[in-house]
C-alpha positions as protocol buffer text, in pm:
chain_id: "A"
residue {
  index: 1
  type: MET
  ca { x: -6498 y: 5074 z: 4848 }
}
residue {
  index: 2
  type: ASP
  ca { x: -6438 y: 4760 z: 4631 }
}
residue {
  index: 3
  type: LEU
  ca { x: -6733 y: 4691 z: 4395 }
}
residue {
  index: 4
  type: ALA
  ca { x: -6666 y: 4331 z: 4400 }
}
residue {
  index: 5
  type: LEU
  ca { x: -6728 y: 4333 z: 4779 }
}
residue {
  index: 6
  type: LEU
  ca { x: -7055 y: 4521 z: 4720 }
}
residue {
  index: 7
  type: ARG
  ca { x: -7168 y: 4275 z: 4456 }
}
residue {
  index: 8
  type: THR
  ca { x: -7106 y: 3982 z: 4692 }
}
residue {
  index: 9
  type: PHE
  ca { x: -7284 y: 4154 z: 4959 }
}
residue {
  index: 10
  type: VAL
  ca { x: -7601 y: 4221 z: 4754 }
}
residue {
  index: 11
  type: THR
  ca { x: -7605 y: 3865 z: 4622 }
}
residue {
  index: 12
  type: VAL
  ca { x: -7595 y: 3729 z: 4983 }
}
residue {
  index: 13
  type: HIS
  ca { x: -7870 y: 3982 z: 5078 }
}
residue {
  index: 14
  type: ARG
  ca { x: -8087 y: 3847 z: 4807 }
}
residue {
  index: 15
  type: ALA
  ca { x: -7998 y: 3486 z: 4847 }
}
residue {
  index: 16
  type: GLY
  ca { x: -8029 y: 3473 z: 5225 }
}
residue {
  index: 17
  type: SER
  ca { x: -7746 y: 3224 z: 5226 }
}
residue {
  index: 18
  type: PHE
  ca { x: -7367 y: 3231 z: 5187 }
}
residue {
  index: 19
  type: THR
  ca { x: -7403 y: 2888 z: 5005 }
}
residue {
  index: 20
  type: ARG
  ca { x: -7655 y: 3008 z: 4754 }
}
residue {
  index: 21
  type: ALA
  ca { x: -7478 y: 3322 z: 4700 }
}
residue {
  index: 22
  type: ALA
  ca { x: -7151 y: 3136 z: 4638 }
}
residue {
  index: 23
  type: ALA
  ca { x: -7340 y: 2926 z: 4354 }
}
residue {
  index: 24
  type: LEU
  ca { x: -7470 y: 3235 z: 4193 }
}
residue {
  index: 25
  type: LEU
  ca { x: -7141 y: 3408 z: 4198 }
}
residue {
  index: 26
  type: GLY
  ca { x: -6929 y: 3106 z: 4101 }
}
residue {
  index: 27
  type: LEU
  ca { x: -6712 y: 3131 z: 4410 }
}
residue {
  index: 28
  type: SER
  ca { x: -6638 y: 2907 z: 4706 }
}
residue {
  index: 29
  type: GLN
  ca { x: -6842 y: 2951 z: 5012 }
}
residue {
  index: 30
  type: PRO
  ca { x: -6523 y: 3046 z: 5222 }
}
residue {
  index: 31
  type: ALA
  ca { x: -6454 y: 3314 z: 4960 }
}
residue {
  index: 32
  type: VAL
  ca { x: -6787 y: 3472 z: 5000 }
}
residue {
  index: 33
  type: THR
  ca { x: -6761 y: 3459 z: 5372 }
}
residue {
  index: 34
  type: SER
  ca { x: -6411 y: 3630 z: 5352 }
}
residue {
  index: 35
  type: GLN
  ca { x: -6543 y: 3917 z: 5137 }
}
residue {
  index: 36
  type: ILE
  ca { x: -6845 y: 3986 z: 5365 }
}
residue {
  index: 37
  type: ARG
  ca { x: -6611 y: 3973 z: 5676 }
}
residue {
  index: 38
  type: THR
  ca { x: -6379 y: 4237 z: 5483 }
}
residue {
  index: 39
  type: LEU
  ca { x: -6671 y: 4452 z: 5407 }
}
residue {
  index: 40
  type: GLU
  ca { x: -6794 y: 4434 z: 5773 }
}
residue {
  index: 41
  type: ARG
  ca { x: -6450 y: 4540 z: 5884 }
}
residue {
  index: 42
  type: GLN
  ca { x: -6446 y: 4835 z: 5641 }
}
residue {
  index: 43
  type: LEU
  ca { x: -6775 y: 4967 z: 5758 }
}
residue {
  index: 44
  type: GLY
  ca { x: -6721 y: 4885 z: 6121 }
}
residue {
  index: 45
  type: ARG
  ca { x: -7061 y: 4729 z: 6154 }
}
residue {
  index: 46
  type: PRO
  ca { x: -7206 y: 4378 z: 6106 }
}
residue {
  index: 47
  type: LEU
  ca { x: -7413 y: 4343 z: 5799 }
}
residue {
  index: 48
  type: PHE
  ca { x: -7568 y: 3978 z: 5872 }
}
residue {
  index: 49
  type: LEU
  ca { x: -7668 y: 3783 z: 6169 }
}
residue {
  index: 50
  type: ARG
  ca { x: -7577 y: 3427 z: 6116 }
}
residue {
  index: 51
  type: GLN
  ca { x: -7870 y: 3186 z: 6167 }
}
residue {
  index: 52
  type: ALA
  ca { x: -7892 y: 2797 z: 6176 }
}
residue {
  index: 53
  type: ARG
  ca { x: -8019 y: 2795 z: 5821 }
}
residue {
  index: 54
  type: GLY
  ca { x: -7894 y: 3106 z: 5625 }
}
residue {
  index: 55
  type: VAL
  ca { x: -7831 y: 3457 z: 5733 }
}
residue {
  index: 56
  type: THR
  ca { x: -8047 y: 3758 z: 5816 }
}
residue {
  index: 57
  type: PRO
  ca { x: -7945 y: 4118 z: 5722 }
}
residue {
  index: 58
  type: THR
  ca { x: -7904 y: 4367 z: 6017 }
}
residue {
  index: 59
  type: THR
  ca { x: -8067 y: 4711 z: 5989 }
}
residue {
  index: 60
  type: ILE
  ca { x: -7742 y: 4855 z: 5852 }
}
residue {
  index: 61
  type: GLY
  ca { x: -7727 y: 4566 z: 5615 }
}
residue {
  index: 62
  type: ASP
  ca { x: -8086 y: 4641 z: 5478 }
}
residue {
  index: 63
  type: GLU
  ca { x: -8001 y: 5005 z: 5451 }
}
residue {
  index: 64
  type: LEU
  ca { x: -7683 y: 4922 z: 5238 }
}
residue {
  index: 65
  type: ALA
  ca { x: -7852 y: 4689 z: 5004 }
}
residue {
  index: 66
  type: HIS
  ca { x: -8136 y: 4931 z: 4956 }
}
residue {
  index: 67
  type: LYS
  ca { x: -7885 y: 5201 z: 4857 }
}
residue {
  index: 68
  type: ALA
  ca { x: -7630 y: 4999 z: 4654 }
}
residue {
  index: 69
  type: ALA
  ca { x: -7841 y: 4732 z: 4459 }
}
residue {
  index: 70
  type: PRO
  ca { x: -7994 y: 4948 z: 4200 }
}
residue {
  index: 71
  type: HIS
  ca { x: -7670 y: 5098 z: 4104 }
}
residue {
  index: 72
  type: LEU
  ca { x: -7499 y: 4763 z: 4096 }
}
residue {
  index: 73
  type: ASP
  ca { x: -7782 y: 4619 z: 3879 }
}
residue {
  index: 74
  type: ALA
  ca { x: -7747 y: 4935 z: 3629 }
}
residue {
  index: 75
  type: LEU
  ca { x: -7373 y: 4855 z: 3611 }
}
residue {
  index: 76
  type: VAL
  ca { x: -7417 y: 4491 z: 3540 }
}
residue {
  index: 77
  type: GLU
  ca { x: -7674 y: 4587 z: 3277 }
}
residue {
  index: 78
  type: ILE
  ca { x: -7426 y: 4808 z: 3101 }
}
residue {
  index: 79
  type: ALA
  ca { x: -7164 y: 4545 z: 3103 }
}
residue {
  index: 80
  type: GLU
  ca { x: -7391 y: 4268 z: 2974 }
}
residue {
  index: 81
  type: THR
  ca { x: -7567 y: 4485 z: 2714 }
}
residue {
  index: 82
  type: GLY
  ca { x: -7245 y: 4654 z: 2583 }
}
residue {
  index: 83
  type: LEU
  ca { x: -7225 y: 4996 z: 2418 }
}
residue {
  index: 84
  type: ASP
  ca { x: -7226 y: 4910 z: 2041 }
}
residue {
  index: 85
  type: GLU
  ca { x: -7557 y: 4863 z: 1845 }
}
residue {
  index: 86
  type: GLU
  ca { x: -7489 y: 4505 z: 1766 }
}
residue {
  index: 87
  type: SER
  ca { x: -7530 y: 4411 z: 2122 }
}
residue {
  index: 88
  type: SER
  ca { x: -7892 y: 4529 z: 2149 }
}
residue {
  index: 89
  type: MET
  ca { x: -7997 y: 4165 z: 2072 }
}
residue {
  index: 90
  type: ARG
  ca { x: -8048 y: 4006 z: 2416 }
}
residue {
  index: 91
  type: THR
  ca { x: -8146 y: 3658 z: 2500 }
}
residue {
  index: 92
  type: LEU
  ca { x: -8451 y: 3606 z: 2729 }
}
residue {
  index: 93
  type: HIS
  ca { x: -8435 y: 3278 z: 2913 }
}
residue {
  index: 94
  type: LEU
  ca { x: -8794 y: 3164 z: 3017 }
}
residue {
  index: 95
  type: ALA
  ca { x: -8887 y: 2840 z: 3212 }
}
residue {
  index: 96
  type: GLY
  ca { x: -9214 y: 2703 z: 3310 }
}
residue {
  index: 97
  type: PRO
  ca { x: -9456 y: 2413 z: 3304 }
}
residue {
  index: 98
  type: PRO
  ca { x: -9461 y: 2278 z: 2946 }
}
residue {
  index: 99
  type: GLU
  ca { x: -9831 y: 2293 z: 2870 }
}
residue {
  index: 100
  type: PHE
  ca { x: -9888 y: 2647 z: 2999 }
}
residue {
  index: 101
  type: THR
  ca { x: -9565 y: 2785 z: 2863 }
}
residue {
  index: 102
  type: ALA
  ca { x: -9635 y: 2620 z: 2517 }
}
residue {
  index: 103
  type: GLU
  ca { x: -9992 y: 2715 z: 2494 }
}
residue {
  index: 104
  type: ARG
  ca { x: -9998 y: 3066 z: 2647 }
}
residue {
  index: 105
  type: ALA
  ca { x: -9661 y: 3218 z: 2747 }
}
residue {
  index: 106
  type: LEU
  ca { x: -9465 y: 3154 z: 2435 }
}
residue {
  index: 107
  type: PRO
  ca { x: -9716 y: 3276 z: 2191 }
}
residue {
  index: 108
  type: ALA
  ca { x: -9766 y: 3585 z: 2379 }
}
residue {
  index: 109
  type: LEU
  ca { x: -9381 y: 3656 z: 2386 }
}
residue {
  index: 110
  type: THR
  ca { x: -9301 y: 3564 z: 2031 }
}
residue {
  index: 111
  type: SER
  ca { x: -9552 y: 3821 z: 1927 }
}
residue {
  index: 112
  type: LEU
  ca { x: -9346 y: 4071 z: 2134 }
}
residue {
  index: 113
  type: ALA
  ca { x: -9000 y: 3986 z: 1978 }
}
residue {
  index: 114
  type: GLY
  ca { x: -8881 y: 4257 z: 1724 }
}
residue {
  index: 115
  type: GLN
  ca { x: -9158 y: 4518 z: 1821 }
}
residue {
  index: 116
  type: ASP
  ca { x: -9051 y: 4880 z: 1856 }
}
residue {
  index: 117
  type: GLY
  ca { x: -8683 y: 4780 z: 1782 }
}
residue {
  index: 118
  type: HIS
  ca { x: -8653 y: 4588 z: 2104 }
}
residue {
  index: 119
  type: SER
  ca { x: -8550 y: 4257 z: 1953 }
}
residue {
  index: 120
  type: TYR
  ca { x: -8447 y: 3981 z: 2167 }
}
residue {
  index: 121
  type: ALA
  ca { x: -8392 y: 3600 z: 2116 }
}
residue {
  index: 122
  type: LEU
  ca { x: -8604 y: 3368 z: 2323 }
}
residue {
  index: 123
  type: ARG
  ca { x: -8499 y: 3045 z: 2492 }
}
residue {
  index: 124
  type: ALA
  ca { x: -8740 y: 2821 z: 2673 }
}
residue {
  index: 125
  type: SER
  ca { x: -8709 y: 2535 z: 2932 }
}
residue {
  index: 126
  type: PHE
  ca { x: -8981 y: 2327 z: 3085 }
}
residue {
  index: 127
  type: GLY
  ca { x: -8987 y: 2169 z: 3427 }
}
residue {
  index: 128
  type: THR
  ca { x: -9172 y: 2142 z: 3752 }
}
residue {
  index: 129
  type: ALA
  ca { x: -9232 y: 2441 z: 3975 }
}
residue {
  index: 130
  type: ASP
  ca { x: -8926 y: 2336 z: 4194 }
}
residue {
  index: 131
  type: GLU
  ca { x: -8719 y: 2279 z: 3880 }
}
residue {
  index: 132
  type: VAL
  ca { x: -8775 y: 2606 z: 3731 }
}
residue {
  index: 133
  type: LEU
  ca { x: -8754 y: 2814 z: 4059 }
}
residue {
  index: 134
  type: GLU
  ca { x: -8425 y: 2632 z: 4134 }
}
residue {
  index: 135
  type: GLY
  ca { x: -8289 y: 2712 z: 3784 }
}
residue {
  index: 136
  type: LEU
  ca { x: -8404 y: 3090 z: 3823 }
}
residue {
  index: 137
  type: ALA
  ca { x: -8230 y: 3118 z: 4153 }
}
residue {
  index: 138
  type: SER
  ca { x: -7903 y: 2965 z: 4003 }
}
residue {
  index: 139
  type: GLY
  ca { x: -7906 y: 3196 z: 3720 }
}
residue {
  index: 140
  type: HIS
  ca { x: -7995 y: 2971 z: 3442 }
}
residue {
  index: 141
  type: HIS
  ca { x: -8319 y: 3143 z: 3367 }
}
residue {
  index: 142
  type: ASP
  ca { x: -8427 y: 3508 z: 3344 }
}
residue {
  index: 143
  type: LEU
  ca { x: -8795 y: 3460 z: 3401 }
}
residue {
  index: 144
  type: ALA
  ca { x: -8990 y: 3171 z: 3535 }
}
residue {
  index: 145
  type: ILE
  ca { x: -9361 y: 3073 z: 3550 }
}
residue {
  index: 146
  type: ALA
  ca { x: -9440 y: 2864 z: 3849 }
}
residue {
  index: 147
  type: THR
  ca { x: -9756 y: 2727 z: 4039 }
}
residue {
  index: 148
  type: ALA
  ca { x: -9588 y: 2796 z: 4375 }
}
residue {
  index: 149
  type: ARG
  ca { x: -9489 y: 3125 z: 4538 }
}
residue {
  index: 150
  type: PRO
  ca { x: -9118 y: 3107 z: 4620 }
}
residue {
  index: 151
  type: ARG
  ca { x: -9004 y: 3190 z: 4966 }
}
residue {
  index: 152
  type: GLY
  ca { x: -8713 y: 3426 z: 5076 }
}
residue {
  index: 153
  type: ALA
  ca { x: -8579 y: 3744 z: 4930 }
}
residue {
  index: 154
  type: LEU
  ca { x: -8377 y: 3611 z: 4637 }
}
residue {
  index: 155
  type: LEU
  ca { x: -8679 y: 3568 z: 4401 }
}
residue {
  index: 156
  type: THR
  ca { x: -8978 y: 3809 z: 4366 }
}
residue {
  index: 157
  type: ALA
  ca { x: -9319 y: 3664 z: 4258 }
}
residue {
  index: 158
  type: THR
  ca { x: -9613 y: 3845 z: 4088 }
}
residue {
  index: 159
  type: PRO
  ca { x: -9952 y: 3662 z: 4042 }
}
residue {
  index: 160
  type: LEU
  ca { x: -10001 y: 3605 z: 3675 }
}
residue {
  index: 161
  type: CYS
  ca { x: -10353 y: 3432 z: 3638 }
}
residue {
  index: 162
  type: ASP
  ca { x: -10574 y: 3185 z: 3778 }
}
residue {
  index: 163
  type: GLU
  ca { x: -10666 y: 2853 z: 3597 }
}
residue {
  index: 164
  type: GLU
  ca { x: -10998 y: 2681 z: 3641 }
}
residue {
  index: 165
  type: HIS
  ca { x: -10992 y: 2282 z: 3678 }
}
residue {
  index: 166
  type: VAL
  ca { x: -11259 y: 2084 z: 3508 }
}
residue {
  index: 167
  type: LEU
  ca { x: -11347 y: 1711 z: 3562 }
}
residue {
  index: 168
  type: ILE
  ca { x: -11395 y: 1552 z: 3219 }
}
residue {
  index: 169
  type: ALA
  ca { x: -11437 y: 1221 z: 3050 }
}
residue {
  index: 170
  type: GLY
  ca { x: -11503 y: 1087 z: 2697 }
}
residue {
  index: 171
  type: GLU
  ca { x: -11850 y: 1063 z: 2597 }
}
residue {
  index: 172
  type: SER
  ca { x: -11863 y: 699 z: 2650 }
}
residue {
  index: 173
  type: TRP
  ca { x: -11776 y: 735 z: 3024 }
}
residue {
  index: 174
  type: ALA
  ca { x: -12003 y: 1032 z: 3063 }
}
residue {
  index: 175
  type: ALA
  ca { x: -12289 y: 824 z: 2927 }
}
residue {
  index: 176
  type: ARG
  ca { x: -12217 y: 544 z: 3186 }
}
residue {
  index: 177
  type: LEU
  ca { x: -12224 y: 796 z: 3463 }
}
residue {
  index: 178
  type: GLY
  ca { x: -12548 y: 953 z: 3333 }
}
residue {
  index: 179
  type: ALA
  ca { x: -12395 y: 1279 z: 3251 }
}
residue {
  index: 180
  type: GLY
  ca { x: -12441 y: 1274 z: 2874 }
}
residue {
  index: 181
  type: ARG
  ca { x: -12376 y: 1590 z: 2686 }
}
residue {
  index: 182
  type: PRO
  ca { x: -12622 y: 1847 z: 2828 }
}
residue {
  index: 183
  type: ALA
  ca { x: -12710 y: 2161 z: 2635 }
}
residue {
  index: 184
  type: GLY
  ca { x: -12538 y: 2377 z: 2899 }
}
residue {
  index: 185
  type: GLY
  ca { x: -12215 y: 2199 z: 2856 }
}
residue {
  index: 186
  type: GLY
  ca { x: -12211 y: 2000 z: 3192 }
}
residue {
  index: 187
  type: LEU
  ca { x: -12404 y: 1897 z: 3510 }
}
residue {
  index: 188
  type: ASP
  ca { x: -12399 y: 2019 z: 3864 }
}
residue {
  index: 189
  type: SER
  ca { x: -12306 y: 1777 z: 4134 }
}
residue {
  index: 190
  type: GLY
  ca { x: -12669 y: 1680 z: 4195 }
}
residue {
  index: 191
  type: GLY
  ca { x: -12727 y: 1503 z: 3860 }
}
residue {
  index: 192
  type: LEU
  ca { x: -12435 y: 1267 z: 3808 }
}
residue {
  index: 193
  type: GLY
  ca { x: -12385 y: 908 z: 3897 }
}
residue {
  index: 194
  type: ARG
  ca { x: -12611 y: 609 z: 3991 }
}
residue {
  index: 195
  type: GLY
  ca { x: -12950 y: 763 z: 4089 }
}
residue {
  index: 196
  type: GLY
  ca { x: -12793 y: 1104 z: 4115 }
}
residue {
  index: 197
  type: LEU
  ca { x: -12541 y: 1225 z: 4358 }
}
residue {
  index: 198
  type: GLY
  ca { x: -12625 y: 1487 z: 4619 }
}
residue {
  index: 199
  type: ARG
  ca { x: -12460 y: 1806 z: 4605 }
}
residue {
  index: 200
  type: GLY
  ca { x: -12111 y: 1780 z: 4760 }
}
residue {
  index: 201
  type: GLU
  ca { x: -12113 y: 1392 z: 4740 }
}
residue {
  index: 202
  type: ALA
  ca { x: -11809 y: 1258 z: 4609 }
}
residue {
  index: 203
  type: LEU
  ca { x: -11812 y: 1043 z: 4289 }
}
residue {
  index: 204
  type: PRO
  ca { x: -11755 y: 668 z: 4340 }
}
residue {
  index: 205
  type: LEU
  ca { x: -11422 y: 634 z: 4160 }
}
residue {
  index: 206
  type: GLU
  ca { x: -11329 y: 305 z: 4290 }
}
residue {
  index: 207
  type: ASN
  ca { x: -11417 y: 133 z: 3982 }
}
residue {
  index: 208
  type: LEU
  ca { x: -11353 y: 413 z: 3733 }
}
residue {
  index: 209
  type: PRO
  ca { x: -11019 y: 452 z: 3553 }
}
residue {
  index: 210
  type: VAL
  ca { x: -10831 y: 776 z: 3593 }
}
residue {
  index: 211
  type: VAL
  ca { x: -10591 y: 954 z: 3357 }
}
residue {
  index: 212
  type: GLU
  ca { x: -10327 y: 1150 z: 3540 }
}
residue {
  index: 213
  type: VAL
  ca { x: -9983 y: 1299 z: 3526 }
}
residue {
  index: 214
  type: HIS
  ca { x: -9848 y: 1112 z: 3829 }
}
residue {
  index: 215
  type: GLU
  ca { x: -9929 y: 809 z: 4047 }
}
residue {
  index: 216
  type: THR
  ca { x: -10015 y: 1043 z: 4325 }
}
residue {
  index: 217
  type: LEU
  ca { x: -10320 y: 1186 z: 4131 }
}
residue {
  index: 218
  type: PRO
  ca { x: -10224 y: 1549 z: 4201 }
}
residue {
  index: 219
  type: PHE
  ca { x: -10508 y: 1703 z: 3974 }
}
residue {
  index: 220
  type: VAL
  ca { x: -10776 y: 1466 z: 4077 }
}
residue {
  index: 221
  type: SER
  ca { x: -10686 y: 1481 z: 4451 }
}
residue {
  index: 222
  type: ARG
  ca { x: -10692 y: 1854 z: 4448 }
}
residue {
  index: 223
  type: TYR
  ca { x: -11030 y: 1857 z: 4266 }
}
residue {
  index: 224
  type: TRP
  ca { x: -11188 y: 1609 z: 4509 }
}
residue {
  index: 225
  type: ALA
  ca { x: -11058 y: 1804 z: 4817 }
}
residue {
  index: 226
  type: ALA
  ca { x: -11185 y: 2138 z: 4687 }
}
residue {
  index: 227
  type: VAL
  ca { x: -11538 y: 2014 z: 4545 }
}
residue {
  index: 228
  type: PHE
  ca { x: -11618 y: 1717 z: 4771 }
}
residue {
  index: 229
  type: ASP
  ca { x: -11400 y: 1764 z: 5071 }
}
residue {
  index: 230
  type: ALA
  ca { x: -11278 y: 1410 z: 5028 }
}
residue {
  index: 231
  type: CYS
  ca { x: -10997 y: 1209 z: 4897 }
}
residue {
  index: 232
  type: PRO
  ca { x: -11040 y: 1008 z: 4586 }
}
residue {
  index: 233
  type: ALA
  ca { x: -11031 y: 623 z: 4620 }
}
residue {
  index: 234
  type: ALA
  ca { x: -10882 y: 544 z: 4288 }
}
residue {
  index: 235
  type: SER
  ca { x: -10575 y: 455 z: 4104 }
}
residue {
  index: 236
  type: GLY
  ca { x: -10444 y: 576 z: 3780 }
}
residue {
  index: 237
  type: ALA
  ca { x: -10525 y: 360 z: 3469 }
}
residue {
  index: 238
  type: VAL
  ca { x: -10310 y: 585 z: 3251 }
}
residue {
  index: 239
  type: ILE
  ca { x: -10006 y: 792 z: 3387 }
}
residue {
  index: 240
  type: VAL
  ca { x: -9846 y: 1040 z: 3142 }
}
residue {
  index: 241
  type: PRO
  ca { x: -9637 y: 1331 z: 3254 }
}
residue {
  index: 242
  type: ASP
  ca { x: -9786 y: 1581 z: 2996 }
}
residue {
  index: 243
  type: LEU
  ca { x: -10155 y: 1740 z: 3027 }
}
residue {
  index: 244
  type: ARG
  ca { x: -10194 y: 1730 z: 2653 }
}
residue {
  index: 245
  type: ALA
  ca { x: -10144 y: 1367 z: 2650 }
}
residue {
  index: 246
  type: VAL
  ca { x: -10390 y: 1329 z: 2938 }
}
residue {
  index: 247
  type: LEU
  ca { x: -10650 y: 1521 z: 2722 }
}
residue {
  index: 248
  type: ALA
  ca { x: -10579 y: 1286 z: 2428 }
}
residue {
  index: 249
  type: CYS
  ca { x: -10612 y: 966 z: 2632 }
}
residue {
  index: 250
  type: THR
  ca { x: -10937 y: 1099 z: 2795 }
}
residue {
  index: 251
  type: ALA
  ca { x: -11084 y: 1181 z: 2479 }
}
residue {
  index: 252
  type: SER
  ca { x: -11013 y: 833 z: 2324 }
}
residue {
  index: 253
  type: GLY
  ca { x: -11210 y: 684 z: 2635 }
}
residue {
  index: 254
  type: ALA
  ca { x: -10933 y: 595 z: 2878 }
}
residue {
  index: 255
  type: GLY
  ca { x: -11112 y: 732 z: 3173 }
}
residue {
  index: 256
  type: LEU
  ca { x: -11172 y: 1045 z: 3379 }
}
residue {
  index: 257
  type: ALA
  ca { x: -10932 y: 1342 z: 3414 }
}
residue {
  index: 258
  type: VAL
  ca { x: -10902 y: 1678 z: 3574 }
}
residue {
  index: 259
  type: LEU
  ca { x: -10754 y: 1940 z: 3345 }
}
residue {
  index: 260
  type: PRO
  ca { x: -10707 y: 2316 z: 3324 }
}
residue {
  index: 261
  type: ARG
  ca { x: -11024 y: 2451 z: 3120 }
}
residue {
  index: 262
  type: TYR
  ca { x: -10803 y: 2660 z: 2903 }
}
residue {
  index: 263
  type: LEU
  ca { x: -10633 y: 2342 z: 2773 }
}
residue {
  index: 264
  type: CYS
  ca { x: -10962 y: 2145 z: 2716 }
}
residue {
  index: 265
  type: ALA
  ca { x: -11189 y: 2434 z: 2623 }
}
residue {
  index: 266
  type: ASP
  ca { x: -11162 y: 2336 z: 2242 }
}
residue {
  index: 267
  type: ALA
  ca { x: -11233 y: 1968 z: 2305 }
}
residue {
  index: 268
  type: LEU
  ca { x: -11532 y: 2054 z: 2526 }
}
residue {
  index: 269
  type: LYS
  ca { x: -11670 y: 2263 z: 2237 }
}
residue {
  index: 270
  type: ARG
  ca { x: -11612 y: 1988 z: 1975 }
}
residue {
  index: 271
  type: GLY
  ca { x: -11778 y: 1727 z: 2210 }
}
residue {
  index: 272
  type: ASP
  ca { x: -11456 y: 1526 z: 2212 }
}
residue {
  index: 273
  type: VAL
  ca { x: -11483 y: 1533 z: 2611 }
}
residue {
  index: 274
  type: VAL
  ca { x: -11752 y: 1624 z: 2853 }
}
residue {
  index: 275
  type: ALA
  ca { x: -11747 y: 1836 z: 3161 }
}
residue {
  index: 276
  type: LEU
  ca { x: -11890 y: 1597 z: 3420 }
}
residue {
  index: 277
  type: LEU
  ca { x: -11956 y: 1874 z: 3691 }
}
residue {
  index: 278
  type: GLU
  ca { x: -11999 y: 2255 z: 3698 }
}
residue {
  index: 279
  type: PRO
  ca { x: -11941 y: 2322 z: 4058 }
}
residue {
  index: 280
  type: PRO
  ca { x: -12066 y: 2685 z: 4187 }
}
residue {
  index: 281
  type: VAL
  ca { x: -11699 y: 2751 z: 4287 }
}
residue {
  index: 282
  type: PRO
  ca { x: -11467 y: 2573 z: 4069 }
}
residue {
  index: 283
  type: PRO
  ca { x: -11115 y: 2471 z: 4192 }
}
residue {
  index: 284
  type: LEU
  ca { x: -10856 y: 2721 z: 4082 }
}
residue {
  index: 285
  type: ARG
  ca { x: -10461 y: 2711 z: 4072 }
}
residue {
  index: 286
  type: THR
  ca { x: -10269 y: 3044 z: 4054 }
}
residue {
  index: 287
  type: TYR
  ca { x: -9962 y: 3076 z: 3837 }
}
residue {
  index: 288
  type: PHE
  ca { x: -9676 y: 3322 z: 3944 }
}
residue {
  index: 289
  type: LEU
  ca { x: -9439 y: 3528 z: 3729 }
}
residue {
  index: 290
  type: VAL
  ca { x: -9112 y: 3503 z: 3906 }
}
residue {
  index: 291
  type: VAL
  ca { x: -8778 y: 3690 z: 3868 }
}
residue {
  index: 292
  type: ARG
  ca { x: -8463 y: 3713 z: 4065 }
}
residue {
  index: 293
  type: THR
  ca { x: -8489 y: 4025 z: 4287 }
}
residue {
  index: 294
  type: GLY
  ca { x: -8351 y: 4337 z: 4118 }
}
residue {
  index: 295
  type: THR
  ca { x: -8339 y: 4184 z: 3754 }
}
residue {
  index: 296
  type: LEU
  ca { x: -8645 y: 4387 z: 3649 }
}
residue {
  index: 297
  type: ALA
  ca { x: -8403 y: 4679 z: 3616 }
}
residue {
  index: 298
  type: MET
  ca { x: -8279 y: 4484 z: 3302 }
}
residue {
  index: 299
  type: PRO
  ca { x: -8505 y: 4609 z: 2997 }
}
residue {
  index: 300
  type: HIS
  ca { x: -8547 y: 4287 z: 2809 }
}
residue {
  index: 301
  type: ILE
  ca { x: -8680 y: 4101 z: 3134 }
}
residue {
  index: 302
  type: ALA
  ca { x: -8886 y: 4391 z: 3236 }
}
residue {
  index: 303
  type: ARG
  ca { x: -9044 y: 4414 z: 2897 }
}
residue {
  index: 304
  type: ALA
  ca { x: -9123 y: 4032 z: 2891 }
}
residue {
  index: 305
  type: HIS
  ca { x: -9268 y: 4054 z: 3251 }
}
residue {
  index: 306
  type: GLU
  ca { x: -9490 y: 4347 z: 3151 }
}
residue {
  index: 307
  type: TRP
  ca { x: -9597 y: 4182 z: 2841 }
}
residue {
  index: 308
  type: LEU
  ca { x: -9701 y: 3867 z: 3005 }
}
residue {
  index: 309
  type: LEU
  ca { x: -9890 y: 4040 z: 3262 }
}
residue {
  index: 310
  type: ARG
  ca { x: -10087 y: 4230 z: 2991 }
}
residue {
  index: 311
  type: ALA
  ca { x: -10160 y: 3896 z: 2800 }
}
residue {
  index: 312
  type: ALA
  ca { x: -10275 y: 3742 z: 3125 }
}
residue {
  index: 313
  type: VAL
  ca { x: -10565 y: 3977 z: 3155 }
}
residue {
  index: 314
  type: GLU
  ca { x: -10717 y: 3796 z: 2843 }
}
residue {
  index: 315
  type: TRP
  ca { x: -10656 y: 3459 z: 2983 }
}
residue {
  index: 316
  type: SER
  ca { x: -10839 y: 3487 z: 3325 }
}
């Protein structure tokens, strides 16, 4: 049996689409379709059921993929790694959101490079969840960190860690709202605002400036929905597409913001910003560690994947 046909078959099985598989393989869609039909004729059984959007493997297709994929992955690893010692240096391509990748993932992975003789070069790319997952699926990245769990069988996601979101402001705005800087580092929802807000009552944001990463106020809206079961009636005073810049603007008195606690923890300790609320159940967002299905058979990807999971234990 032609190994090229099996490679195309496994790629289609993982991608769930002839079109996506063709992009991954660098082939035309008709060429992929032709190869799958050739393999089906050789086996005398259909391997996929054609759907309106993509394909679904038959029982025999799933069985063949289960048997063939590990061996094909091993052959690809041998071909990509080479047989001489000079080829032991591998390059790991990582993608993720800029702030989390810079503050947490990259420091963890750079400490891994060179340990135990398993050296590798590291290349990082930043982007939104959709961008990094699309790049991973297209083969541009080896490992991705995303805030959304991907769908389909092409990508495999593992929960990495949760981040807590905090409503913060500079000290001047905190004083205006009656929050001040309490000894405990924040207030519950019963002690904030004009005359004090009742628990669960939304802050009156209509006249308060907001610092955010986008005009749609994604962080503030998510926080208000989780804590107050309401939508914020506000518009962004400062919009900047980097959470570190949001923190800097908030500390300088530009307005209120919602940020991951890990990103603003030091600023909270220094008193540069104040946590306006300490809800009993703070809003959380989950990060996922994502790879193309089957690529954890490659040692440099598996090692980085394991190392990040270990490091994440200290982040939560």
